[in-house]
Backbone bond lengths (Angstrom), bond angles and torsions (degrees), N, CA, C in turn:
res aa  C-N    CA-C-N  psi(-1)  N-CA   C-N-CA  omega(-1)  CA-C   N-CA-C  phi
1 M - - - 1.481 - - 1.464 105.78 -
2 N 1.341 116.90 138.21 1.488 121.35 176.67 1.535 109.84 -97.09
3 S 1.337 114.63 178.70 1.496 121.92 -173.36 1.529 113.71 -60.59
4 D 1.281 121.21 -28.55 1.457 120.65 179.72 1.512 115.57 -87.89
5 G 1.378 117.93 7.30 1.443 121.99 173.28 1.525 112.13 93.26
6 C 1.373 116.99 4.90 1.454 120.53 -173.98 1.555 105.13 -93.55
7 L 1.267 118.44 163.01 1.435 123.57 -175.05 1.526 114.80 -82.72
8 G 1.252 117.47 -9.30 1.446 117.49 177.87 1.551 107.30 145.81
9 P 1.358 116.75 179.47 1.406 120.42 -176.82 1.533 119.12 -63.43
10 K 1.331 115.66 -28.76 1.461 122.13 178.49 1.540 110.28 -74.43
11 F 1.351 113.30 -26.17 1.494 117.69 -174.06 1.515 112.69 -115.33
12 T 1.298 116.95 40.21 1.475 122.45 -176.11 1.554 107.70 -58.22
13 G 1.275 115.69 129.19 1.452 122.02 175.74 1.559 111.43 92.49
14 I 1.334 120.24 -12.29 1.439 122.92 179.81 1.527 109.42 -98.18
15 T 1.322 113.88 111.85 1.429 121.26 -179.12 1.487 112.58 -100.24
16 Q 1.328 116.42 162.17 1.404 119.91 178.73 1.488 112.60 -57.89
17 E 1.338 115.37 -32.07 1.487 118.97 175.64 1.555 112.03 -63.83
18 T 1.358 116.97 -39.13 1.438 123.28 179.97 1.459 109.13 -65.78
19 I 1.319 118.38 -42.48 1.448 123.83 179.60 1.535 108.57 -63.50
20 L 1.316 117.81 -48.54 1.434 120.86 -176.31 1.545 110.19 -65.69
21 N 1.350 117.60 -35.14 1.474 119.46 177.33 1.541 110.99 -64.15
22 R 1.390 115.00 -46.04 1.403 117.62 179.66 1.483 114.84 -68.92
23 L 1.361 117.51 -29.34 1.467 120.47 178.32 1.572 108.14 -71.81
24 T 1.324 114.61 -40.07 1.446 120.48 178.87 1.542 110.19 -62.56
25 Q 1.321 116.81 -44.59 1.436 122.17 177.57 1.530 111.52 -61.54
26 S 1.295 118.74 -42.01 1.472 125.38 178.04 1.454 110.83 -60.62
27 I 1.351 116.37 -49.80 1.446 122.00 -177.89 1.509 110.28 -62.06
28 F 1.361 116.28 -44.64 1.471 121.73 177.80 1.533 109.10 -61.06
29 A 1.246 120.81 -44.92 1.479 124.60 -179.96 1.502 109.44 -62.90
30 S 1.271 119.38 -39.53 1.480 126.31 178.62 1.528 110.70 -63.74
31 L 1.356 115.39 -46.10 1.425 120.77 178.72 1.572 111.25 -66.74
32 V 1.235 120.35 -42.12 1.460 124.39 173.21 1.501 112.53 -58.66
33 L 1.308 116.22 -45.87 1.487 119.21 178.54 1.510 110.72 -65.75
34 T 1.278 115.26 -43.37 1.533 117.42 177.47 1.483 109.45 -61.80
35 A 1.241 121.11 -45.88 1.504 122.24 -178.85 1.549 109.71 -61.77
36 L 1.316 117.14 -41.93 1.490 122.00 -178.84 1.540 106.51 -67.96
37 T 1.241 119.20 -44.49 1.515 120.30 -179.52 1.507 109.80 -60.50
38 M 1.375 116.91 -49.85 1.454 120.53 176.63 1.507 114.60 -59.65
39 G 1.311 120.45 -37.91 1.432 123.45 175.91 1.529 112.55 -62.26
40 V 1.389 115.32 -47.45 1.443 119.04 -179.04 1.484 108.50 -66.25
41 F 1.311 118.69 -41.44 1.503 120.03 179.08 1.462 110.19 -62.30
42 S 1.296 116.91 -45.92 1.463 120.02 179.04 1.491 114.72 -58.68
43 A 1.327 114.16 -45.33 1.402 121.04 179.61 1.601 110.51 -63.36
44 A 1.267 114.13 -40.08 1.516 116.38 -179.68 1.514 108.60 -68.97
45 Q 1.290 119.23 -30.24 1.450 121.71 -176.18 1.575 108.91 -70.30
46 S 1.317 114.66 -32.11 1.442 119.62 -172.55 1.536 112.01 -89.96
47 V 1.328 118.15 -1.34 1.500 118.55 -178.54 1.524 112.41 -127.03
48 G 1.334 118.22 -9.59 1.420 120.18 -176.30 1.546 111.48 -77.40
49 P 1.326 114.50 167.70 1.463 119.57 -179.21 1.537 115.27 -56.70
50 E 1.336 116.40 -36.21 1.488 120.53 179.38 1.526 107.92 -63.11
51 S 1.331 116.20 -40.62 1.429 118.06 -178.10 1.515 112.86 -67.91
52 V 1.370 115.02 -36.26 1.505 118.71 177.65 1.508 110.21 -62.56
53 V 1.327 119.00 -37.80 1.448 121.53 177.65 1.552 111.61 -63.76
54 R 1.298 112.98 -47.69 1.501 121.44 179.10 1.562 108.39 -56.21
55 R 1.268 114.30 -50.85 1.540 119.25 -177.49 1.529 110.16 -65.09
56 W 1.343 118.11 -41.07 1.457 121.02 176.13 1.545 111.56 -55.05
57 I 1.327 116.50 -51.97 1.459 121.30 -178.75 1.498 109.37 -61.11
58 R 1.265 120.75 -44.31 1.472 125.26 177.99 1.517 109.41 -58.14
59 A 1.334 112.11 -48.96 1.578 115.08 -177.66 1.522 109.76 -63.90
60 V 1.310 119.28 -43.67 1.444 120.44 -173.98 1.579 106.21 -70.67
61 Q 1.228 122.93 -42.31 1.349 124.27 -175.42 1.611 111.32 -70.47
62 S 1.341 114.74 -26.85 1.493 119.46 174.78 1.467 113.44 -90.66
63 G 1.336 119.70 -1.73 1.455 123.66 -179.39 1.561 114.47 74.53
64 D 1.265 116.54 17.29 1.502 123.40 -178.56 1.533 113.76 -82.09
65 A 1.306 118.96 80.01 1.462 124.21 -173.70 1.528 110.38 -61.96
66 S 1.329 119.81 -38.45 1.405 117.54 -176.47 1.541 114.16 -66.95
67 S 1.385 114.32 -37.88 1.525 117.23 174.75 1.493 111.66 -70.35
68 A 1.362 117.76 -36.02 1.451 119.61 -178.06 1.561 109.14 -70.84
69 S 1.264 121.25 -34.48 1.453 124.76 -175.36 1.547 112.89 -66.67
70 V 1.241 118.64 -26.53 1.478 120.49 -179.74 1.545 112.35 -86.92
71 L 1.336 113.96 -8.64 1.502 117.06 -179.61 1.503 113.12 -97.79
72 I 1.337 120.34 0.85 1.432 123.18 175.75 1.556 109.51 -124.35
73 N 1.350 113.09 161.08 1.507 116.20 -178.67 1.504 114.24 -98.37
74 Q 1.337 117.94 18.95 1.483 120.65 179.74 1.539 105.75 -140.15
75 P 1.287 118.12 159.34 1.450 121.96 -178.70 1.561 107.08 -63.73
76 L 1.358 116.57 146.79 1.456 119.95 174.76 1.458 116.00 -57.89
77 Q 1.329 119.91 -24.07 1.453 123.70 179.21 1.534 113.60 -82.84
78 S 1.269 117.74 -2.17 1.548 118.10 179.63 1.522 109.34 -67.94
79 Q 1.350 116.68 158.11 1.404 122.75 177.65 1.530 108.97 -62.61
80 Y 1.294 124.02 -42.62 1.444 124.01 -179.38 1.487 113.14 -68.71
81 S 1.368 114.50 -37.27 1.480 116.03 175.51 1.477 112.46 -63.98
82 G 1.289 117.59 -37.18 1.483 121.65 177.04 1.507 111.61 -59.62
83 W 1.308 115.84 -43.92 1.487 122.88 176.44 1.556 110.52 -62.52
84 L 1.336 115.22 -39.80 1.431 118.54 -179.70 1.568 113.27 -69.60
85 I 1.319 111.82 -36.60 1.513 121.21 173.97 1.497 110.38 -59.10
86 D 1.332 116.54 -44.15 1.474 120.98 179.46 1.514 109.23 -65.60
87 A 1.322 118.60 -41.15 1.421 123.45 -179.02 1.490 110.80 -59.09
88 A 1.350 117.09 -42.79 1.429 119.35 -179.34 1.530 112.54 -79.19
89 A 1.278 117.53 -36.15 1.470 122.52 178.49 1.493 110.93 -60.24
90 T 1.282 119.99 -35.49 1.475 119.95 -172.53 1.565 111.15 -86.20
91 L 1.314 116.25 0.61 1.460 118.88 172.46 1.541 109.00 -70.16
92 P 1.391 118.08 145.38 1.433 120.46 -176.72 1.575 108.39 -63.16
93 A 1.297 113.56 129.82 1.480 118.18 179.88 1.540 107.75 -63.29
94 G 1.320 114.81 137.22 1.451 121.86 -179.86 1.449 115.85 82.59
95 S 1.344 118.62 3.31 1.454 120.49 -176.78 1.527 109.52 -71.65
96 S 1.312 114.63 152.08 1.462 121.20 177.32 1.557 105.22 -86.76
97 T 1.328 113.88 144.27 1.466 119.08 179.45 1.505 110.56 -107.94
98 R 1.306 116.78 128.78 1.495 120.77 -175.40 1.552 104.32 -128.84
99 L 1.389 117.52 131.72 1.396 121.85 173.64 1.564 111.44 -75.25
100 V 1.320 110.56 123.01 1.507 115.16 179.96 1.539 110.94 -95.47
101 S 1.367 119.68 -41.42 1.388 121.52 176.12 1.498 111.45 -153.17
102 K 1.359 113.54 157.75 1.482 119.39 -179.83 1.492 106.88 -146.53
103 Q 1.356 111.86 126.19 1.416 120.81 -179.31 1.539 106.89 -121.99
104 R 1.348 118.30 120.53 1.472 118.56 -177.17 1.518 109.43 -122.46
105 S 1.283 116.36 138.18 1.440 126.92 178.28 1.554 108.25 -140.36
106 G 1.335 116.92 98.50 1.433 120.43 -178.67 1.533 111.19 62.63
107 S 1.315 115.84 -124.53 1.495 119.41 -177.28 1.491 114.89 -90.49
108 L 1.374 115.17 9.80 1.459 118.63 177.48 1.562 110.51 -114.70
109 V 1.267 115.64 150.29 1.501 121.47 176.71 1.493 108.75 -145.20
110 I 1.300 117.97 132.99 1.471 122.39 169.32 1.424 111.99 -104.78
111 L 1.253 119.20 126.25 1.524 125.82 175.89 1.465 112.38 -108.96
112 T 1.335 115.61 144.89 1.362 119.67 167.53 1.528 107.03 -118.98
113 T 1.327 116.82 126.32 1.464 120.80 -178.03 1.481 111.26 -119.32
114 E 1.335 113.56 151.99 1.497 121.23 172.51 1.475 107.35 -115.41
115 H 1.328 113.83 137.15 1.491 120.33 178.85 1.476 106.16 -122.58
116 R 1.342 114.16 118.48 1.436 123.09 -174.69 1.554 115.38 -123.43
117 V 1.364 115.00 129.11 1.422 118.30 177.06 1.494 109.93 -93.57
118 N 1.325 115.20 -38.19 1.476 123.81 -179.64 1.450 110.72 -148.49
119 P 1.334 122.22 171.88 1.479 123.61 -177.27 1.539 118.16 -56.51
120 T 1.371 115.01 -18.80 1.465 119.16 -176.98 1.517 114.64 -107.23
121 M 1.289 114.71 -12.47 1.494 118.47 -175.76 1.482 111.79 -118.99
122 A 1.369 114.77 117.79 1.557 116.87 -179.92 1.533 106.79 -143.21
123 A 1.260 116.68 157.02 1.413 127.54 176.59 1.524 110.15 -135.09
124 A 1.331 117.58 134.02 1.445 121.69 177.64 1.525 110.22 -104.28
125 R 1.256 114.15 149.10 1.483 121.97 176.63 1.481 110.75 -143.47
126 Y 1.401 114.99 150.50 1.407 122.42 179.85 1.535 105.27 -112.82
127 W 1.357 115.78 147.91 1.494 120.14 178.42 1.529 105.41 -142.51
128 V 1.337 115.15 139.79 1.435 123.66 172.20 1.551 107.17 -113.13
129 L 1.297 119.03 118.43 1.403 123.78 175.76 1.463 114.74 -114.63
130 Q 1.362 116.62 151.61 1.389 120.71 178.87 1.512 109.74 -127.56
131 R 1.301 118.84 140.59 1.427 120.85 179.61 1.535 108.11 -93.63
132 E 1.295 114.84 118.06 1.510 123.31 -178.47 1.482 108.54 -128.56
133 G 1.293 115.50 127.83 1.448 120.67 178.26 1.496 113.51 54.60
134 G 1.338 116.84 39.34 1.475 123.62 178.06 1.463 112.42 76.63
135 K 1.344 121.24 4.01 1.464 120.59 -179.49 1.570 109.83 -122.70
136 W 1.304 116.80 142.77 1.485 121.92 174.24 1.515 109.04 -84.36
137 R 1.293 115.99 131.17 1.458 126.49 173.56 1.485 112.74 -133.11
138 I 1.305 116.21 142.79 1.466 120.46 177.97 1.473 109.35 -72.06
139 D 1.322 116.48 134.46 1.540 122.16 175.04 1.494 107.41 -99.62
140 P 1.317 116.85 99.30 1.503 119.67 179.80 1.490 116.18 -57.10
141 Q 1.377 117.70 -41.99 1.399 121.07 178.03 1.529 113.15 -62.68
142 R 1.295 117.05 -51.21 1.477 117.81 179.52 1.501 112.27 -66.74
143 T 1.292 117.93 -31.45 1.568 120.46 175.04 1.456 106.60 -63.52
144 Y 1.274 121.16 -49.67 1.496 125.75 -179.97 1.565 110.45 -56.26
145 Q 1.323 115.20 -50.69 1.491 121.10 176.90 1.498 112.21 -58.92
146 F 1.264 116.88 -43.61 1.521 119.69 -179.48 1.517 110.56 -63.16
147 V 1.341 118.50 -49.23 1.419 123.51 176.87 1.487 110.48 -61.63
148 D 1.301 121.70 -46.54 1.494 123.25 178.68 1.537 110.72 -60.58
149 Q 1.294 117.82 -39.34 1.442 119.66 179.42 1.579 108.73 -69.36
150 A 1.271 118.12 -40.16 1.455 121.28 -178.29 1.518 111.56 -64.55
151 V 1.339 116.21 -38.57 1.453 122.65 179.39 1.473 110.33 -70.68
152 R 1.342 120.25 -35.14 1.457 122.17 -178.64 1.554 114.08 -78.28
153 M 1.353 117.92 -7.29 1.469 119.48 -178.28 1.451 110.31 -59.56
154 P 1.396 119.55 139.15 1.493 120.39 179.57 1.567 111.79 -72.75
């Protein structure tokens, strides 16, 4: 640093104070961008089709009918909803849910999930979801029909 507070001949006019101000601004901008990214990612995780399936399983396994009912597009008392409740209730309690595949066409998505309790025990499930009014909901009838058709394949 020379006598006028500058860092040297190559950096004439750039003082330590300028560097500290720019560094502080850069750190602040990085923190804001990180917080924004995490917020968007968190929001996307809680409203996407994968999240709906996870919340459905949790609601069914805990017996929370009011939470479960808003995650499907048919009444809980319907025949297909009963089948879907059984499909979720038979999953191992405490299993981790992993998305295996996702096929989307317009407002419909088909998910394949794997539910694992330990390295040797896993169960797979298929889910058909429809986006209605900006929200993803599981379609019990289409899910049943998809599984039924997949099982009947030669």
